[in-house]
C-alpha positions in Angstrom: -22.2 -8.5 4.2 -22.5 -5.4 2.7 -25.1 -4.9 -0.2 -24.0 -3.9 -3.3 -26.0 -0.5 -5.0 -27.5 -1.4 -8.4 -25.2 0.6 -11.1 -27.3 3.9 -12.1 -26.9 5.6 -15.2 -27.9 9.0 -16.2 -27.1 11.7 -19.1 -27.7 14.8 -20.8 -29.2 14.2 -24.7 -30.0 17.6 -26.8 -32.2 17.3 -29.6 -30.9 19.9 -31.6 -32.4 20.7 -35.5 -33.3 23.9 -37.6 -36.6 25.4 -36.7 -39.7 23.6 -37.4 -38.2 20.0 -37.6 -40.1 18.5 -35.1 -37.6 18.4 -31.9 -40.9 19.4 -29.1 -43.1 16.9 -30.9 -40.8 14.3 -30.9 -39.5 15.1 -26.8 -43.1 14.9 -25.9 -43.7 11.4 -27.3 -40.4 10.3 -26.0 -41.8 11.4 -22.7 -45.4 10.5 -23.2 -46.3 13.9 -22.2 -46.5 17.3 -23.2 -43.8 20.0 -21.9 -42.8 21.5 -25.3 -45.4 23.8 -27.0 -45.5 23.1 -30.7 -46.8 24.5 -33.5 -46.0 24.2 -37.3 -44.4 28.2 -37.0 -40.9 28.2 -36.9 -39.2 29.6 -33.4 -42.0 27.9 -31.4 -39.5 27.3 -29.5 -37.6 29.5 -27.6 -35.5 28.4 -24.3 -34.2 25.3 -23.5 -36.3 22.9 -21.6 -35.3 19.7 -19.9 -37.6 16.4 -20.6 -36.3 14.3 -17.8 -37.3 10.3 -18.2 -36.4 7.8 -15.3 -37.2 4.2 -16.2 -35.6 1.6 -14.1 -32.1 2.0 -13.9 -31.8 4.8 -16.5 -32.7 8.2 -16.2 -32.3 10.5 -19.6 -32.6 14.0 -19.5 -33.4 15.5 -22.7 -32.8 19.2 -23.6 -35.3 20.6 -26.1 -33.6 23.4 -27.8 -34.4 26.4 -29.9 -33.9 26.1 -33.6 -30.7 27.6 -34.8 -31.3 30.4 -37.2 -29.5 32.0 -39.8 -29.6 35.6 -41.3 -31.9 37.0 -38.7 -30.2 39.6 -36.3 -32.7 40.6 -33.5 -31.5 40.1 -29.8 -33.8 37.2 -29.8 -32.8 35.3 -32.4 -29.2 35.7 -31.3 -30.7 34.3 -27.5 -32.0 31.3 -29.0 -29.0 30.5 -31.0 -27.1 30.8 -27.9 -29.4 28.6 -26.0 -29.1 25.9 -28.5 -25.1 26.0 -29.0 -24.8 25.6 -25.2 -26.9 22.6 -25.3 -24.8 20.8 -28.1 -21.6 21.3 -25.7 -22.4 20.2 -22.4 -24.2 16.8 -23.4 -23.4 13.0 -23.5 -25.2 12.4 -27.1 -26.9 14.8 -29.7 -30.0 14.2 -31.3 -30.0 16.0 -34.8 -33.4 16.1 -36.2 -33.8 16.6 -39.9 -36.4 16.3 -42.4 -37.3 12.9 -44.5 -35.6 14.3 -47.9 -34.3 17.9 -47.3 -31.5 19.7 -46.5 -31.0 23.2 -45.7 -28.8 26.1 -45.1 -30.1 26.0 -41.5 -29.3 22.5 -41.6 -26.0 22.7 -42.4 -25.8 25.2 -39.8 -27.2 23.0 -37.4 -24.1 20.5 -38.5 -21.2 22.7 -38.3 -22.1 23.0 -34.5 -23.2 19.4 -34.2 -19.7 18.2 -35.3 -17.7 20.7 -33.1 -19.8 19.5 -29.9 -17.1 16.3 -30.1 -20.2 14.3 -28.7 -21.9 11.1 -30.0 -23.8 12.1 -32.8 -27.5 10.3 -33.8 -29.8 12.0 -36.7 -33.5 11.7 -36.5 -34.7 11.3 -40.2 -37.9 12.9 -39.0 -41.8 12.5 -41.1 -41.2 8.9 -42.3 -44.7 8.9 -42.1 -45.1 11.6 -45.1 -43.0 9.3 -47.4 -45.0 7.8 -50.3 -41.9 4.9 -50.5 -39.3 4.1 -48.4 -36.7 4.3 -51.5 -37.4 8.0 -51.8 -34.9 8.2 -48.7 -32.1 6.6 -49.9 -30.4 9.4 -51.9 -31.0 11.3 -48.2 -29.2 8.7 -46.1 -26.4 8.9 -48.6 -25.9 12.9 -48.2 -26.2 12.5 -44.6 -23.8 9.6 -44.2 -21.4 11.7 -46.1 -21.5 15.0 -44.3 -21.6 13.1 -41.2 -19.8 9.7 -41.4 -19.8 9.2 -37.8 -23.4 9.5 -37.0 -25.9 6.7 -36.6 -28.7 7.4 -38.6 -32.3 6.5 -37.9 -35.5 6.9 -39.8 -38.6 8.1 -37.3 -42.1 9.5 -37.1 -41.5 12.0 -34.1 -45.9 13.1 -34.8 -46.7 9.2 -35.0 -44.1 7.7 -32.8 -42.2 5.3 -35.2 -39.0 3.8 -34.1 -38.7 6.0 -31.0 -37.9 2.7 -28.9 -34.9 2.1 -31.5 -34.2 5.9 -31.3 -34.2 5.4 -27.0 -31.8 2.0 -27.4 -29.1 4.1 -29.5 -29.4 6.8 -27.2 -28.8 4.8 -23.9 -25.5 3.2 -25.4 -24.1 6.7 -25.1 -25.9 7.3 -21.2 -22.7 6.9 -18.8 -23.0 5.4 -15.1 -24.0 8.1 -13.0 -26.1 9.0 -9.9 -29.8 10.1 -11.1 -29.7 13.9 -10.8 -33.4 14.2 -10.3 -36.2 12.5 -8.5 -37.8 9.6 -10.6 -41.3 11.4 -11.0 -40.0 14.8 -12.0 -40.5 15.0 -15.9 -39.6 19.1 -16.3 -37.4 21.6 -14.8 -39.5 24.5 -15.9 -42.4 25.6 -13.2 -45.3 25.7 -13.4 -45.8 29.0 -14.3 -43.3 28.9 -17.4 -45.3 26.1 -18.8 -48.8 28.2 -18.3 -47.0 31.3 -20.6 -46.1 28.8 -23.3 -49.3 27.3 -23.5 -51.0 30.6 -24.2 -48.3 31.5 -26.5 -48.8 27.8 -28.3 -52.4 28.9 -28.9 -51.4 32.2 -30.2 -49.1 31.1 -32.7 -51.1 28.0 -33.6 -54.1 30.7 -34.4 -52.7 33.7 -35.9 -49.7 32.0 -38.3 -48.7 34.7 -40.9 -51.0 37.5 -39.6 -48.6 38.3 -36.5 -44.9 38.3 -36.4 -42.8 35.9 -33.9 -42.9 39.3 -31.9 -45.2 38.1 -29.3 -44.4 36.7 -25.9 -46.5 36.1 -22.8 -45.8 37.1 -19.2 -47.8 35.6 -15.9 -48.3 38.5 -13.6 -50.1 36.2 -10.9 -50.4 32.6 -10.2 -52.3 31.5 -7.1 -54.2 28.6 -6.0 -57.5 29.6 -3.8 -58.8 25.8 -2.9 -59.1 24.0 -5.8 -59.0 26.4 -8.6 -55.9 28.2 -10.1 -56.1 31.7 -10.6 -53.8 32.8 -13.8 -53.5 36.4 -15.1 -51.3 36.6 -18.2 -49.9 39.5 -20.3 -49.6 39.2 -23.7 -46.8 41.7 -25.1 -46.6 42.7 -28.7 -44.8 45.3 -30.5 -47.3 47.4 -32.6 -51.2 48.1 -32.2 -51.9 46.8 -35.1 -50.4 43.2 -33.8 -52.9 44.3 -30.1 -55.9 44.4 -32.3 -55.4 41.2 -34.5 -55.0 38.8 -30.9 -57.7 40.9 -29.8 -59.8 40.1 -32.7 -63.6 41.5 -33.5 -65.4 42.0 -30.3 -62.2 40.5 -28.4 -63.5 37.3 -30.3 -59.9 36.1 -30.7 -58.4 36.6 -27.5 -61.5 34.5 -25.8 -60.7 31.7 -28.1 -57.1 31.7 -27.3 -58.1 32.1 -23.6 -60.5 29.1 -23.7 -58.2 26.6 -25.7 -55.1 27.2 -23.7 -57.5 27.2 -20.1 -58.4 23.6 -21.4 -54.5 22.8 -21.4 -53.8 23.8 -18.1 -56.3 22.4 -16.5 -54.9 18.9 -17.9 -51.4 20.1 -17.3 -52.4 21.4 -13.4 -55.1 18.6 -13.0 -57.5 21.5 -11.5 -59.9 24.1 -12.5 -58.3 26.8 -13.9 -59.2 30.8 -14.1 -57.3 32.4 -16.7 -57.6 36.4 -17.3 -55.6 37.7 -20.6 -54.6 41.1 -21.1 -53.1 42.1 -24.5 -50.2 45.1 -24.2 -48.0 46.8 -26.9 -44.6 46.8 -25.5 -42.3 48.5 -28.8 -38.8 47.1 -29.7 -38.9 44.3 -26.7 -37.9 41.5 -29.2 -34.7 43.3 -29.9 -33.9 44.6 -26.3 -31.3 42.8 -24.2 -32.4 44.3 -21.7 -36.8 43.6 -22.1 -35.8 39.8 -22.9 -33.8 39.5 -19.6 -37.1 40.8 -17.7 -39.2 38.6 -19.9 -37.4 35.4 -19.1 -35.1 35.3 -21.5 -32.1 34.7 -20.0 -28.7 32.8 -20.2 
């Protein structure tokens, strides 16, 4: 007598939208764990990052994408647009995240790419918690239904986790029967080294805001375990001397605070004590140099 293997389901889900609409916050809440860095500033997410959620017979592989940019011509912006566009093309379902009652030129740019994908579309209308009345949402729902008539509309709050079960249920309707691609306990395709660099960049972005443009990246020069301690040396790259001074701060105070906050998050992520050392270096023009970008891990 043969034993029939239970059916399994597995598929890719792109989370797309314009910059700073809440894509990374949504992914972290769907996973119940932080793997994508967040801030209120655009361009926080720069790479496609997989978030893997396995429950019972179903494995959902979420692809957190950079926001699609308009009117920005630097090499790093072109890289981020290519990353997002490639994710939209190669998935089983697209979750298009939009703001509660706002539609911009950047949203329209994303809509054009989403429509070209021919994948099922779910529009997650985010920041529901910021509406004073649900009736404020109705005109926006009508606009979205007219613009993308085949999409399913689901209002959510990524930050508060509202209606995410409903969103996940709608996603699962489009997930094909397939073997699971990743082990049950794996939650991302990214290395600890990559996640450590992203945590440093998150603290810089959150602390500095508009003081430093988005010409900052982080390179991990050394990552090694010695006993129960993980030693990490990270290099913060900027494009101008003035940016270096701002990040270091008076008598090194700001750099110290960035390091303290990043180290605490790293210890939670790695579940061990971390010794973190940070340096700041000027590398002029890195964000508009394709070769420099590839050397720093911005690679298609």
